[in-house]
MARGURO-807516 format. One record per residue (C-alpha): z, y, x; residue in three letters. Coordinates in steps of 0.2 Angstrom, whole numbers, plus 5000, padded with zeros to 4 digits. Each point is the difference from the previous one (the first is absolute). Layout:
BEGIN
     Z     Y     X  residu
     Z     Y     X     ala
...
This chain:
BEGIN
     Z     Y     X  residu
  4956  5383  5125     met
  5018  5001  5000     asn
  4999  5018  5005     ile
  4985  5002  4987     phe
  5012  4992  4986     lys
  5014  5013  5005     ile
  4989  5014  4999     leu
  4993  4995  4985     leu
  5017  4998  4991     thr
  5006  5017  5006     cys
  4985  5007  4994     gly
  5004  4994  4983     ala
  5017  5008  5001     leu
  4992  5016  5003     val
  4988  4999  4986     phe
  5008  4989  4988     ser
  5003  5015  4989     asn
  4981  5002  5000     ile
  4990  4985  5000     val
  5003  4982  4990     ala
  5004  4985  5010     glu
  4987  4984  5003     ile
  5006  4986  4989     gln
  4996  4982  5006     ile
  5002  4988  4986     leu
  5006  4985  5012     ile
  5007  5004  5018     asn
  5002  4988  5010     pro
  4988  4988  4996     val
  5002  4982  5004     asn
  4984  4992  5003     leu
  4997  4981  5002     pro
  4989  4996  5015     glu
  4988  4990  4989     asn
  4999  5013  4988     lys
  4980  5004  4995     leu
  4993  5017  5003     pro
  4997  5012  4987     gly
  5016  4995  4991     thr
  5009  5016  4996     glu
  5017  5003  5010     leu
  5006  5017  4994     ser
  4994  5015  4993     arg
  5002  5019  5005     ala
  5003  5014  4988     tyr
  5000  5018  5002     asp
  5000  5011  4984     lys
  4993  5015  5010     asp
  4984  4991  5002     val
  4999  4989  4986     ala
  4982  4998  4994     gly
  4994  5009  5016     lys
  4986  4990  5009     pro
  5003  4996  5019     asn
  5018  5003  4998     ala
  5008  4984  5008     tyr
  4999  4995  5018     his
  5009  4994  5015     phe
  5005  5012  5013     leu
  5001  4986  5013     asn
  4985  4989  5003     lys
  5000  4982  4996     thr
  4986  4988  4995     lys
  5011  4987  4994     asp
  5005  5010  4983     phe
  4989  5013  4991     val
  5007  5012  4985     ile
  4989  5004  4986     asp
  4997  5019  5002     ala
  4999  5003  4982     asn
  5013  4988  4992     ser
  5013  4998  5014     gly
  4998  4980  5000     val
  5006  4991  5016     ile
  4991  4985  5005     thr
  4998  4988  5015     ala
  4983  4998  5009     thr
  5003  4983  5006     lys
  5012  4983  5001     ile
  5014  5002  5011     phe
  5008  4988  5012     asn
  5017  5000  5002     tyr
  4998  4992  5017     glu
  4987  5012  5008     thr
  5000  5017  4991     asp
  5014  5012  5001     pro
  5013  4996  4986     thr
  5004  5020  4996     arg
  4989  5014  4994     phe
  5005  5018  4999     leu
  4987  5011  4990     leu
  5000  5018  4997     ile
  4994  5004  4983     val
  4994  5019  5000     asp
  4992  5009  4984     thr
  4995  5018  5010     gly
  5015  5007  4996     gly
  5016  5004  5011     val
  5009  4985  4994     met
  4995  4983  5006     arg
  5008  4982  4996     his
  5001  4984  5013     val
  4997  4984  4993     leu
  5008  4984  5007     thr
  4991  4983  4999     ile
  5008  4985  5006     asn
  4990  4984  5003     ile
  5010  4985  4994     ile
  4998  4982  5008     asp
  4993  4986  4988     val
  5001  4982  5006     pro
  4982  4993  5005     glu
  4994  4982  5000     pro
  4999  4991  5016     pro
  4981  5000  5007     asp
  4991  4983  5005     cys
  4986  5009  5006     thr
  5004  5001  5017     ala
  4992  4984  5001     asp
  4984  5000  4989     pro
  4996  4982  5001     leu
  5019  4995  4995     phe
  4998  5013  4986     ser
  4983  4995  4994     ser
  5005  4981  5001     gly
  4986  4997  5013     ser
  5014  4997  5015     ala
  4995  4981  5005     thr
  5011  4990  5014     phe
  4997  4982  5006     glu
  5015  4988  5007     ile
  5001  4982  5003     ala
  5007  4987  4991     glu
  5013  4998  5012     asp
  5005  5019  5002     tyr
  5020  5002  5005     pro
  5011  5006  4985     leu
  5008  5017  5001     phe
  4986  5006  5011     gln
  4992  5017  4995     ser
  4984  4999  4991     ile
  4997  5019  4995     tyr
  5009  5014  4998     lys
  4999  5010  4985     val
  4997  5019  5005     thr
  5005  5013  4986     val
  5003  5017  5001     thr
  5012  5011  4989     asp
  5004  5019  5002     glu
  5017  4997  4993     asp
  5006  4989  5014     ile
  5005  5018  5009     ala
  5010  5003  4987     his
  5011  4982  4997     gly
  4988  4990  4991     asp
  4999  4981  5005     arg
  4987  4988  4997     leu
  5001  4981  4994     thr
  4986  4987  5004     phe
  4998  4986  4988     ser
  4987  4987  4995     ile
  4994  5002  4982     glu
  4988  4984  4999     thr
  4995  4986  5012     glu
  4982  4991  4995     leu
  4996  4985  5010     ser
  4984  4991  4999     gly
  4991  4990  4997     pro
  5016  4990  4995     glu
  5011  5011  4991     arg
  5018  5002  4999     gly
  5007  5002  5018     ala
  5014  5011  5005     his
  4999  5002  5019     thr
  5001  5017  5005     phe
  5011  5017  5001     gly
  5003  5017  5004     val
  5016  5008  5009     asp
  5006  5012  4986     pro
  5004  5013  5015     val
  4986  5001  5010     asn
  4986  4992  4991     gly
  4996  4986  5012     val
  4990  4985  4992     val
  5005  4984  5007     ser
  5001  4979  4994     leu
  5017  4998  4993     arg
  4999  4981  4999     gly
  5002  4998  4981     glu
  4984  4990  5000     asp
  4991  4994  5016     ala
  4984  5004  5004     leu
  4988  4986  4997     asp
  4981  5004  5001     phe
  4996  4982  4996     asp
  5011  4999  4984     ala
  4988  5015  4994     gly
  5008  5016  5004     tyr
  4986  5008  5010     his
  5003  5019  4994     thr
  5014  5010  4995     phe
  5000  5018  4990     gln
  5016  5010  5002     leu
  5003  5015  4989     ser
  5013  5009  5010     val
  5009  5016  4993     arg
  5010  5013  5008     ala
  5012  5010  4989     thr
  5010  5015  5003     asp
  5018  5004  4996     ser
  4993  5009  4982     ala
  4991  4984  4996     gly
  4982  5008  5004     leu
  4991  4988  5008     phe
  4982  4995  5008     cys
  4994  4983  5004     gln
  4985  4992  5009     gly
  4992  4982  5003     thr
  4999  4990  5014     ile
  4990  4984  5002     ile
  5007  4988  5012     ile
  4987  4986  5004     asn
  5006  4982  5006     ile
  4991  4992  5016     arg
  5000  4982  4999     asn
  5006  4990  5017     ile
  4998  4983  5002     asn
  5016  4992  4996     asp
  4997  4985  4989     glu
  4997  4982  5006     thr
  4984  4991  4994     pro
  5001  4989  4986     gln
  4990  4983  4998     phe
  4993  4994  4985     glu
  5003  4983  5000     pro
  4988  4986  4997     phe
  5005  4989  4986     pro
  5013  4986  5004     met
  4998  5008  5018     asp
  4985  4990  5003     ser
  4981  4999  5000     ile
  4989  4985  5000     asn
  4983  4999  5010     val
  4988  4985  5002     thr
  4998  4990  5017     glu
  4981  5007  5000     lys
  5004  5016  5001     lys
  4988  5008  5015     pro
  5006  5008  5014     ile
  5002  5019  4996     gly
  5000  4997  4981     asp
  5011  5010  4990     phe
  5017  4992  4995     val
  5011  5012  4992     ala
  5004  5019  5001     arg
  5019  5005  5002     val
  5005  5017  4994     lys
  5014  5010  5003     ala
  5003  5017  4992     thr
  5010  5016  5007     asp
  5008  5011  4988     arg
  4996  5015  5013     asp
  4983  5008  4996     gln
  4987  4999  5013     asp
  5008  4987  5010     ser
  4989  4987  5008     ser
  5006  4983  5002     ile
  4996  4987  5015     met
  5001  4982  4998     tyr
  5004  4986  5014     ser
  5007  4983  5001     phe
  5017  4998  5006     lys
  4996  4985  5009     thr
  4985  4995  5009     his
  4987  4992  4988     gln
  4985  4987  5005     glu
  4994  4996  4985     met
  4999  5017  4991     phe
  4994  5018  5004     ala
  5008  5015  4993     leu
  4991  5017  4998     asp
  5012  5013  5004     pro
  4993  5015  4989     ser
  4997  4990  4984     thr
  5010  4985  5001     gly
  4988  4988  4996     ile
  5003  4982  5008     ile
  4985  4990  5006     thr
  4997  4983  5008     val
  5001  4999  5017     leu
  4997  4982  5003     gln
  4995  4986  4991     ser
  5013  4993  4987     leu
  4992  4983  4997     asn
  5012  4988  4996     leu
  4991  4985  5009     asp
  5006  5008  5016     asn
  5016  4992  5003     pro
  5008  5016  5009     ser
  4997  5011  4984     asn
  5013  5002  4987     ser
  5000  5000  4981     arg
  5014  5014  5001     ile
  5001  5016  5010     tyr
  5013  5012  4999     leu
  4994  5019  5003     leu
  5012  5014  5003     glu
  4992  5017  5000     ile
  5008  5018  5004     glu
  4994  5016  4993     ala
  5003  5015  5010     arg
  4997  5018  4993     asp
  4997  5016  5009     asp
  5020  5004  5002     gly
  5002  4983  5008     asn
  5009  4992  4985     asn
  4996  4981  5000     thr
  5003  4986  4987     asn
  4994  4982  5001     ser
  4994  4987  4987     tyr
  5000  4981  5002     met
  4988  4989  4989     phe
  4994  4983  5002     thr
  4980  4996  5001     val
  4997  4983  4991     phe
  4984  4992  5007     val
  4992  4990  4987     glu
  4986  4985  5003     asn
  4985  5002  4992     val
  4991  4984  5002     asp
  5004  4994  4984     asp
  4994  5006  4982     pro
  5010  5013  4991     ile
  5013  4991  4988     ser
  5016  5001  4994     cys
  5016  4990  4999     asp
  4996  4985  4987     pro
  5016  5004  4993     asn
  4996  5016  4995     phe
  4982  4998  4994     ser
  5002  4985  4990     thr
  5008  4995  4985     gly
  5015  5011  4994     ala
  5001  5009  5017     gly
  5015  5003  5010     val
  5018  5001  4992     ser
  5012  5008  5011     val
  5018  5006  4997     ser
  5009  5015  5004     val
  5017  5006  4997     asp
  5002  5014  4987     glu
  5011  5011  5015     asn
  4984  4999  5012     ile
  5001  5015  5011     pro
  4985  5014  4999     pro
  4985  4996  5010     ser
  5007  4981  5004     ala
  4985  4987  5002     phe
  4998  4989  4986     ile
  4983  4990  5004     tyr
  4986  5001  5013     ala
  4983  4993  4992     ile
  4991  4991  5014     leu
  4981  5001  5003     ser
  4986  5000  5013     arg
  4986  5012  5002     asp
  4983  4989  5005     pro
  4990  5014  5005     asp
  5001  5009  5016     leu
  5006  5018  5000     gly
  5005  4999  4981     gln
  5018  5002  4993     glu
  5007  4991  4984     val
  5006  5010  4986     glu
  5013  4998  4987     phe
  4998  5007  4982     leu
  5011  4998  4984     ile
  4988  4995  4986     leu
  5014  4998  4987     asn
  5019  5000  4999     ser
  5013  4998  4987     ser
  5009  5015  4991     thr
  5009  5012  5015     asn
  4996  4988  5013     thr
  4992  5013  5010     thr
  5015  5010  4998     ala
  5011  4988  5010     tyr
  4989  4992  5012     phe
  4985  5007  5013     ala
  4987  4991  5007     leu
  4993  5005  5019     asp
  4980  5000  4997     ser
  5000  4995  5019     his
  5011  4988  5002     ser
  5003  4992  4983     gly
  5019  5002  5002     val
  5008  5002  4983     ile
  5016  5009  5003     ser
  5015  5009  4989     lys
  4996  5018  4996     thr
  5012  5014  5003     leu
  5006  5001  4983     glu
  5003  4995  4985     pro
  5013  4987  5004     leu
  5000  4984  4992     leu
  5013  4995  4986     asp
  5000  4982  4995     tyr
  5010  5004  4985     glu
  4987  5012  4993     thr
  4983  4998  5009     asp
  4988  4986  4997     pro
  5004  4984  5008     lys
  4984  4998  5008     phe
  4984  5011  5007     phe
  4982  4995  5002     gln
  4986  5005  5010     leu
  4982  4994  5000     val
  4994  5007  5019     ile
  4982  4998  5005     ala
  4997  4997  5020     val
  4983  5006  5006     arg
  4990  5007  5012     asn
  5004  5018  5003     arg
  4981  5006  5006     asp
  4994  4989  4983     ser
  5010  5007  4986     leu
  4990  4992  4988     ser
  5003  4983  5008     leu
  5017  4991  4993     glu
  5003  4987  5012     ser
  5016  4991  4991     cys
  5011  5005  4986     val
  5018  4993  4998     gly
  5015  5005  4989     thr
  5018  5003  5008     ile
  5014  4998  4989     thr
  5017  5009  5005     ile
  5015  4991  4992     asn
  5015  5012  5000     ile
  5016  4990  5003     gln
  5015  5006  4993     asn
  5014  5006  5015     val
  5019  4999  4995     asn
  5002  5019  5004     asp
  5012  5005  4985     glu
  5017  5000  5000     ile
  5010  4993  4986     pro
  5008  5013  4989     val
  5015  4999  4989     leu
  4997  5006  4984     ile
  5016  4996  4992     tyr
  5017  4993  5008     lys
  5018  5002  4992     pro
  5007  5017  5006     asp
  5019  4997  4993     ala
  5012  4986  5006     pro
  4998  4985  4987     ile
  5017  4995  4993     asn
  5001  4981  4997     ile
  5014  4989  4992     asn
  5005  4985  5011     glu
  4995  4986  4984     asn
  4980  5005  5001     leu
  4992  4982  4999     pro
  4988  4996  5014     val
  4983  5008  4998     gly
  5006  5015  4991     thr
  4989  5014  5003     lys
  5008  5015  5008     leu
  4985  5012  5006     ala
  4982  5001  5003     lys
  4991  5006  5014     phe
  4982  5007  4998     thr
  4988  5005  5013     ala
  4980  5001  5001     thr
  4988  4999  5014     asp
  4984  5007  4999     arg
  4991  4988  5010     asp
  4989  4988  4989     ile
  5005  4982  4999     glu
  5016  5004  5011     asp
  5015  4993  4992     ala
  5018  5007  5001     ile
  5015  4990  5003     his
  5019  5003  5001     tyr
  5012  4993  5009     glu
  5018  5005  5005     phe
  5004  5006  5018     ile
  5012  4987  5008     gly
  5007  4986  4993     thr
  5008  5001  4981     gln
  5006  4985  4990     lys
  5008  5008  4986     val
  4984  5009  4993     phe
  4981  4996  5001     val
  4985  5011  4997     ile
  4984  4991  4994     asn
  4986  5001  5013     glu
  4986  5005  4988     asp
  5008  5011  4987     leu
  5015  5008  5009     gly
  5013  4994  4987     asp
  5018  5000  5006     val
  5010  4987  4994     thr
  5018  4991  5002     val
  4998  4985  5011     ala
  5017  4993  5002     tyr
  5014  4999  4987     pro
  5012  5016  5003     leu
  5018  4999  5000     asp
  5010  5017  5002     tyr
  5015  4988  5005     glu
  4991  4992  5014     asp
  5005  5008  5016     glu
  4985  4995  5009     thr
  4989  5010  4986     thr
  4998  5019  5005     pro
  5004  5012  4987     lys
  4984  5011  5004     ser
  4983  4997  5007     trp
  4988  5012  5009     val
  4982  4991  4998     leu
  4986  5005  5011     tyr
  4984  4995  4993     val
  4984  4999  5009     arg
  4983  5002  4991     val
  4986  4993  5012     tyr
  4982  4995  4997     asp
  4990  4986  5005     asn
  5001  4995  5018     glu
  5015  5012  5000     arg
  4989  5015  5007     thr
  5008  5013  4991     his
  5018  5002  4992     ser
  5011  5012  4994     thr
  5018  4997  4994     thr
  5013  5006  4986     gly
  5018  4996  4997     thr
  5012  4995  4985     leu
  5018  4998  4999     thr
  5008  4990  4989     val
  5020  5000  4994     ile
  5008  4985  4996     leu
  5014  5003  4985     his
  5013  4988  4994     asp
  5000  4993  4983     val
  5015  4991  4991     asn
  4993  4984  5003     asp
  5015  4990  5004     asn
  5015  4996  4989     pro
  5017  4998  5008     pro
  5005  4984  5008     gln
  5018  4995  4998     cys
  5008  4988  5012     ser
  5006  4990  4986     gln
  4996  4998  4983     glu
  5012  4990  4990     ile
  5019  5003  5003     tyr
  5012  4987  4992     val
  5018  5005  5002     ile
  5017  4993  4994     glu
  5012  5010  4997     leu
  5020  5000  4993     pro
  5004  5009  4984     glu
  5012  5012  5007     asn
  4989  5006  5015     ile
  5004  5018  5002     pro
  4990  5014  4994     val
  4987  5009  5014     asp
  5000  4983  5010     thr
  4982  5000  5007     pro
  4990  4984  4995     leu
  4984  5001  5008     val
  4991  5013  5012     ser
  4982  4999  4996     leu
  4987  5000  5015     ser
  4982  5006  4995     cys
  4986  5008  5010     thr
  4984  5007  4995     asp
  4985  4998  5013     arg
  4992  5015  4993     asp
  4999  5014  5015     gly
  5004  5016  4992     thr
  5012  5009  4988     ile
  5001  4997  4985     pro
  4992  4984  5002     asn
  5013  4992  5009     asn
  5015  5009  4992     asn
  5010  4986  4992     ile
  5009  5002  4984     thr
  5013  4986  4991     tyr
  5003  5000  4982     his
  5011  4988  4990     leu
  4994  4995  4984     ile
  5014  4998  4989     lys
  5004  4993  4983     asp
  5013  5004  4988     thr
  5012  4988  5006     phe
  5000  5004  5019     ser
  4996  5017  4998     asn
  5018  5005  5006     lys
  5003  4985  5011     thr
  4989  5002  5014     phe
  4995  5016  5010     thr
  4985  5002  5011     leu
  5003  5014  5014     thr
  4983  5000  5010     asn
  4999  4982  5006     asn
  5017  4996  4997     glu
  5006  4989  4985     leu
  5018  5003  4996     lys
  5012  4994  4986     ile
  5005  5013  4988     gly
  5005  5012  4991     pro
  5006  4986  4990     met
  5009  4984  5005     his
  4992  4982  4997     leu
  5006  4992  4984     asp
  4998  4982  5000     tyr
  5006  4998  4982     asp
  4988  5010  4993     asn
  4993  4990  4986     pro
  4983  5009  5003     ile
  5002  4996  5018     phe
  5002  4980  4995     ser
  4983  5000  4990     gly
  4993  5007  5015     met
  5006  4984  5008     asp
  5013  5011  5012     phe
  4987  5007  5011     lys
  4990  5017  5002     tyr
  4982  5000  5004     ile
  4997  5017  5007     leu
  4982  5007  5003     phe
  4998  5013  5014     ile
  4984  5010  5001     arg
  4995  5005  5018     val
  4987  5011  5000     ser
  4993  5014  5010     asp
  4994  5017  4996     glu
  4982  5000  5004     gly
  4984  5003  4988     ile
  4994  4991  4990     pro
  5012  4986  4995     val
  4993  4984  5001     leu
  4995  4991  4984     ser
  4990  4986  4991     arg
  4992  5000  4978     met
  4981  5008  5001     ile
  4982  4993  4998     lys
  4982  5006  4994     leu
  4996  4993  4983     leu
  4983  5010  4997     asn
  4986  5007  5010     ser
  5004  5019  5007     leu
  4988  5015  4999     asp
  5007  5014  5011     arg
  4987  5012  4994     glu
  5009  4997  4983     ala
  5018  4997  5003     val
  5005  5005  5019     ser
  5018  4998  4999     gln
  5012  4987  4990     tyr
  5020  5003  4997     lys
  5009  4987  4995     ile
  5019  4998  4995     ala
  5007  4985  5008     val
  5017  4994  4992     arg
  5011  4989  5013     ile
  5014  4990  4990     thr
  5013  4989  5008     asp
  4999  4984  4992     val
  5011  4989  5011     ala
  5014  5009  5008     asn
  5013  5000  4985     asp
  5014  4987  5001     ala
  4997  4995  4984     leu
  4981  5001  4992     pro
  5000  5012  4989     asp
  4982  5007  4995     pro
  5008  5015  4990     leu
  5008  5007  5014     arg
  4988  4998  5013     gln
  4997  5016  5010     arg
  4982  5007  5004     ser
  4993  5016  5009     ala
  4982  5008  4999     thr
  4990  5006  5013     ala
  4982  5009  5000     gln
  4985  4992  5008     val
  4986  5011  5003     thr
  4983  4989  5005     ile
  4987  5009  5008     his
  4983  4993  4997     val
  4989  5001  5017     leu
  4982  5005  4997     asn
  4986  4988  5003     val
  4982  5005  5001     asn
  4993  4995  4983     asp
  4993  5013  4994     glu
  4981  5005  5005     pro
  4995  5019  5002     pro
  4993  5008  4986     val
  4987  5014  5001     cys
  4997  5013  4986     thr
  4986  5001  4995     pro
  4993  4984  5008     pro
  4983  5007  4999     his
  4998  5018  5008     leu
  4983  5009  4998     glu
  4996  5018  5011     ile
  4986  5011  5004     arg
  5000  5009  5016     ile
  4987  5011  5008     tyr
  4990  4994  5015     ala
  5008  5015  5010     thr
  5017  4995  4997     phe
  5013  4998  5014     arg
  5018  4992  4999     gly
  5012  4992  4986     pro
  4993  5002  4982     phe
  5013  4989  4990     thr
  5016  4990  5001     arg
  5001  4982  4996     leu
  5015  4997  4987     asn
  5006  4982  5004     cys
  5018  4995  4996     leu
  5009  4984  5003     asp
  5019  4996  4990     lys
  5007  4990  5015     asp
  4993  5009  5015     ser
  5002  5019  5005     pro
  4985  5011  5001     gln
  5001  5000  5022     asp
  4999  4980  4996     his
  4983  5000  4993     leu
  4984  4999  5011     ser
  4983  5004  4996     tyr
  4983  4996  5006     ser
  4982  5002  4997     ile
  4994  4981  4998     ile
  4983  5003  4992     gly
  4986  5012  4997     gly
  5003  5012  5015     asn
  4984  5000  5008     ser
  4999  5008  5016     asn
  5019  5004  4999     asn
  4994  5015  4989     gln
  5018  5001  4993     phe
  5017  4997  5006     thr
  5019  5001  4994     leu
  5010  5015  5006     trp
  5019  4997  4998     arg
  5014  5013  5005     glu
  5017  4994  5000     gly
  5006  4987  4986     ala
  4989  5006  4986     glu
  4986  4991  4994     ser
  4984  5005  5010     pro
  4984  5011  4995     phe
  4983  4993  5000     leu
  4990  5011  5013     ala
  4983  5002  5008     thr
  5000  4992  5018     gly
  4993  5006  5016     gln
  4984  4989  4997     asn
  4998  5010  4983     phe
  4985  5009  5007     gln
  4994  5015  4991     tyr
  4981  4997  5008     asp
  4999  4983  4991     leu
  5000  5008  4983     phe
  4988  5016  5004     gln
  4986  5000  4988     gly
  5007  4987  4987     ile
  4994  5003  4984     gln
  5010  4986  4991     asp
  5020  4995  5000     val
  5005  4988  5013     val
  5014  4989  4993     thr
  5013  4990  5010     phe
  5011  4989  4992     gln
  5015  4996  5010     leu
  5012  4986  4997     leu
  5017  5003  5006     ile
  5014  4988  5003     glu
  5019  5004  5000     val
  5012  4988  5007     thr
  5018  5002  4998     asp
  5016  4994  5012     glu
  4991  5009  5014     leu
  5004  4992  5017     gly
  5010  4985  4993     glu
  4994  4983  4997     asn
  4981  4998  4996     ala
  5005  4985  4990     ala
  5011  5010  4986     thr
  4989  5015  4998     gln
  4990  5004  4985     leu
  4985  5011  4999     thr
  4989  5008  4987     ala
  4983  5010  4999     thr
  4994  5015  4993     thr
  4981  5005  4999     thr
  4996  5020  5005     val
  4982  5004  4994     ile
  4994  5015  5011     ile
  4984  5011  4994     his
  4993  5009  5015     val
  4992  5015  4992     leu
  4983  5008  5009     pro
  5006  5013  5011     trp
  4985  5013  4993     thr
  4998  5005  4982     thr
  4981  4998  5002     thr
  4995  4989  4985     gln
  4990  4985  5005     pro
  4981  5000  4995     thr
  5001  4981  4993     ser
  5014  4991  4992     ser
  5007  4984  5008     arg
  5009  4986  4990     lys
  5018  5001  5006     thr
  5007  4984  5008     val
  5013  4991  4987     pro
  5017  4999  5006     thr
  5011  4983  4998     ser
  5019  5000  5000     met
  5008  4987  5010     thr
  5020  4995  4992     thr
  5011  4991  5009     ser
  5013  4991  4990     val
  5017  4993  5007     leu
  5010  4987  4990     arg
  5017  4993  5005     lys
  5008  4986  4989     ile
  5017  4997  5001     ser
  5007  4984  4993     tyr
  5017  4998  4993     tyr
  5009  4987  4988     trp
  5005  5005  4982     arg
  5008  4988  4988     pro
  4993  4997  4984     asp
  5007  5007  4983     ser
  5010  4985  4995     trp
  5007  4997  5018     phe
  5014  5014  4997     pro
  5006  4993  4983     ala
  5001  4982  5006     ala
  5009  5005  5015     leu
  5013  5010  4990     thr
  5003  4985  4987     ile
  5002  4989  5016     thr
  5012  5011  5007     gly
  5009  5003  4985     ala
  5002  4979  4997     leu
  5005  4998  5019     leu
  5014  5013  4999     gly
  5007  4991  4984     met
  4999  4983  5008     cys
  5009  5008  5016     leu
  5014  5008  4988     tyr
  5002  4982  4991     ala
  5004  4991  5017     val
  5011  5014  5006     ala
  5010  4999  4983     trp
  5002  4982  5003     cys
  5006  5002  5017     leu
  5013  5015  4998     phe
  5004  4999  4982     lys
  5016  4992  5007     asp
  5004  5014  5012     val
  5012  5013  4996     leu
  4992  5014  5009     ala
  4984  4997  4990     cys
  5008  4999  4983     ser
  4991  5016  4995     arg
  4983  4994  5005     leu
  5000  4984  4995     phe
  5012  4999  4985     pro
  5007  4984  4992     his
  4995  4996  4981     cys
  5013  4988  4993     his
  5015  5004  4987     arg
  5014  5009  5006     gln
  5016  4986  5002     asn
  5016  5001  5007     gln
  5004  4990  5017     pro
  5013  4986  4999     ser
  5017  5002  5010     pro
  4994  4985  5010     ala
  4984  5009  5006     val
  5011  5015  5003     lys
  5011  4989  5011     glu
  4987  4992  5008     ala
  4992  5015  5005     ala
  5016  5007  5007     gln
  5007  4997  5017     gly
  5017  5006  5008     pro
  4992  5009  5015     arg
  4985  5009  4989     tyr
  5010  5004  4985     glu
  4998  5018  5000     asn
  4982  4999  5006     ser
  4995  4989  4986     leu
  5010  5009  4986     ser
  4991  5016  5004     ala
  4984  4994  5004     gly
  4996  4984  4991     thr
  4993  4999  4981     lys
  4994  4988  4988     leu
  4982  5001  4994     asn
  5002  5001  4982     thr
  4981  5001  4997     arg
  4991  4985  4994     pro
  4987  4993  5013     asn
  4982  5003  4993     leu
  4991  4987  5011     leu
  5000  4982  4991     pro
  5012  4986  5005     gly
  5013  5015  5003     asn
  5011  4998  4984     asp
  5017  5000  5009     lys
  5010  5016  5006     pro
  5002  5002  5019     ser
  5012  5009  5011     val
  4995  5011  5013     val
């Protein structure tokens, strides 16, 4: 061909100037291997033969390609395979002339999907395998065979399980496939268990090449059951059976039955120990009488313990032991007279009785040979059969598995009416009795502290004994179980009320007492009756000092005689005073000299030391002579504590905290006895502001607005539907308690409260929609709600009020009734609370008479004082004389003068020149 090409080329060179060249539209042609035959690949054209028939043909013969002789169109005759066919073709196009042309066609490789048909059972989904349920992990079950022509050119396959279906039980993930070699095996994510329902698995396995092309098939793996389960016995009630002593030999006693989860596994039965009285069929498990059970034979027993072994085909065994009771049949059938007469038998069980626990066995005897007694429940109280079960064979009453009993919410007793009759004659009742099961409360709840002080309590040392400091509040869900409080350890300073939880002061507190601690951590135990359950809480109390001790001096009165010429700054007295208060500033002592005008500069007090100065003593001073030649000095010794101790305040009328909660009083303190000479006009005074806080006393009952409330709701409504609006002038909202005390039949409604706000009235859990289905008239409820203040305080001081809420429950359907009915009238109940306060108020004439009497008394006292002090010089301004002005005689002057007191008398003695206004004093007098 190469030679031909060269010659053709040379020929073309020789004759190029004579003939036209053949033109190829596409050359070379790249043909994908999966191209369909008949597709135009290229076209040849020679203008010299254009339009002539049979002009185009291939010079070299080929069956894979054809050229249309008329049009020159070149097509393939088949689909090529890159992996098996030649990948390049050279075709010589000839038109009958000298010139020829070579067409090159290249076969192009196209990625092909893997082929799963190598195993037709796999590709068709009918490849089926069987393995035992104990097949080992990772051992090959099946290897997926897939072909791919692209593998020769570097293509790689990856195997995966697309779906895994199990049956009849769904959802297992047990198998896996090796992604490289396609081996399917157990992976162990979920174990094979034929007895759990995993009998068949259907796996869809996919092989994917590097280009993402894939093929897939399905395999079915059946699991073969193996005997790996232990037989399980179906126990008799109470693990016992009853037979009569007259049972004939060979007669049926009972049948033990064991089941094996392994399919098609047979079970064989045998006695574990040798039995002389009973026989056992190894195949059926039927127990028959082997020897007479007659109780008249002293060697025969009334009770036999039988232990039976069950063995399956896989040699798996299990045993079961039960009791055979032999009954005497000589007496007629009868029941326990306590059961069948009167009110029957009453038994008591604790609320925490465990499931399946024995409660009571009804005693009965069968009079007929070969007949058995049957126990049936004829009647029972509500929900009795949900809590208790009766074994129809043994007459044993036991607790069901669920629900559990709760004394706080369930009925307090249950009743069963039971008939005992012959099993073979169901229409003949032998005896009927009643079993009453009383539920006993068990102390199984732990007290819960719902309130305890969180922060430390600060108290002053002068709190009276009995003062309440804090309150612990706890609850216990156990009905009739009281809660008690106590301190852990010995505590003499404080006491806690055993029933109320109030912590009060039990011993006088004195901060200055060295034996008194300054803080306490009180541990409180809350316990129930019989101290079965308890919980604890703590309370920290910190004691603070108050200024309750005035300063005390070692000497109250000092009498000192001094010479007139004593030097200035000479110490006279050093006061020794102390204050028992334990903290500063309550025990800081200050000294203050109360001075008058005369002694102001004569004495000085520095700290606690009294000295002479800054002026000297002057014995000859006439004012000093009027003071009887002595100084009376007052030194006020005080501490710096707050408040200052005082006396002057009494209650004159009744108080109303709700009207006025605070009074501010201005108090004036007047110095009336500290002057050397009494002088009311020169008395000194000071004022102080006293604030009186009126403490609250519960004297205002709650008030609800409005007192009567009427509401309509639909029978399908659930939840809160109105809020109660009640207030108390002297109690906050969170100290008000609410309760429904009337009209709430079947507890249809409840009070729903969130936080400290007033509660909502809401439908309760017993507000059953079914009760109102089909009603045509409005159902009316009239609730009486009681509101109590002082929540948690002394019940004797609590006040209550009531409000009435009328609720009309509207029908749940809009269908109109066919007949009219008369609406039942609703009555309202009103509760009125009255509290009368008594106080004394004088009549209108009393203040006038008291004022006149006071004025007369004042005039009388003034007259008496005038008689006593009219001749005293210092009081002359208050009590003047009423006589004429006369000059004293010289004799009087001389008599009044003396040699030593001359200066003082001349300066300080005056005549009374005013006439005396009282009768009998008509002569002048000398002062």
